[in-house]
C-alpha positions in Angstrom: 46.3 -9.4 -121.8 46.1 -5.3 -121.7 48.4 -3.6 -122.2 48.9 -0.3 -119.9 50.7 2.8 -119.8 52.0 4.8 -117.4 49.1 7.7 -118.0 46.7 4.6 -117.8 48.6 4.0 -114.1 48.3 7.9 -113.5 44.6 7.9 -114.3 43.8 4.6 -112.2 45.3 6.0 -109.3 43.5 9.1 -109.9 40.2 7.9 -110.2 40.1 4.3 -108.4 37.4 1.9 -109.5 33.9 2.5 -108.2 32.5 -0.4 -106.2 29.3 1.2 -105.6 26.4 3.3 -107.1 27.6 6.2 -105.2 31.2 5.4 -106.2 30.1 4.9 -109.7 28.4 8.3 -109.9 31.6 10.2 -107.9 33.7 8.4 -110.4 31.4 9.4 -113.6 31.4 13.1 -112.0 35.4 13.2 -111.7 35.9 11.9 -115.2 33.7 14.2 -116.7 34.8 17.2 -114.1 35.0 20.4 -117.1 31.9 18.7 -119.0 28.6 21.6 -119.0 25.8 21.1 -117.2 23.7 20.9 -120.2 25.6 17.4 -121.2 23.4 14.9 -121.9 24.5 12.0 -120.3 22.1 9.5 -120.6 19.7 9.7 -122.8 16.2 8.1 -122.3 13.9 9.0 -125.4 14.8 11.0 -128.2 12.4 12.2 -131.0 9.2 11.2 -128.2 7.8 14.3 -127.3 8.5 16.1 -130.6 11.8 16.5 -133.1 15.3 17.1 -131.6 13.8 16.7 -128.3 15.9 13.9 -125.9 15.0 13.5 -122.6 17.9 11.7 -119.9 20.3 12.9 -117.3 22.3 16.1 -118.0 25.9 16.5 -116.4 24.0 18.9 -114.7 21.4 16.4 -113.0 23.8 14.6 -112.0 26.1 17.1 -110.4 22.5 17.6 -108.5 21.6 13.9 -107.3 25.3 14.2 -105.7 25.1 17.1 -104.0 22.0 16.1 -102.5 23.5 12.5 -101.3 25.8 14.5 -100.0 29.1 13.6 -102.4 
C-alpha cells in the first residue's frame, strides 16, 4: 500500500495524472518548470558522434514542441 502525505495529496491536486500524450507533455513541463532549457530530458545517444556528445530532447525542445501544439 502506498502511504500518502499531505504533500503528496497537494502535489496530486496541483498536477493530476496525465491520460494523453499532450497531458503527459504538459505534466513534465509543469513538474520541471524551473529547469534550464539546456537540460537533457530524454537521452537518445551518448558518445556516438564524439566524446561527451549526447543527443536527445532538452527542456527547451519540449517547451518548443508544446508551443507548437498550443499547450
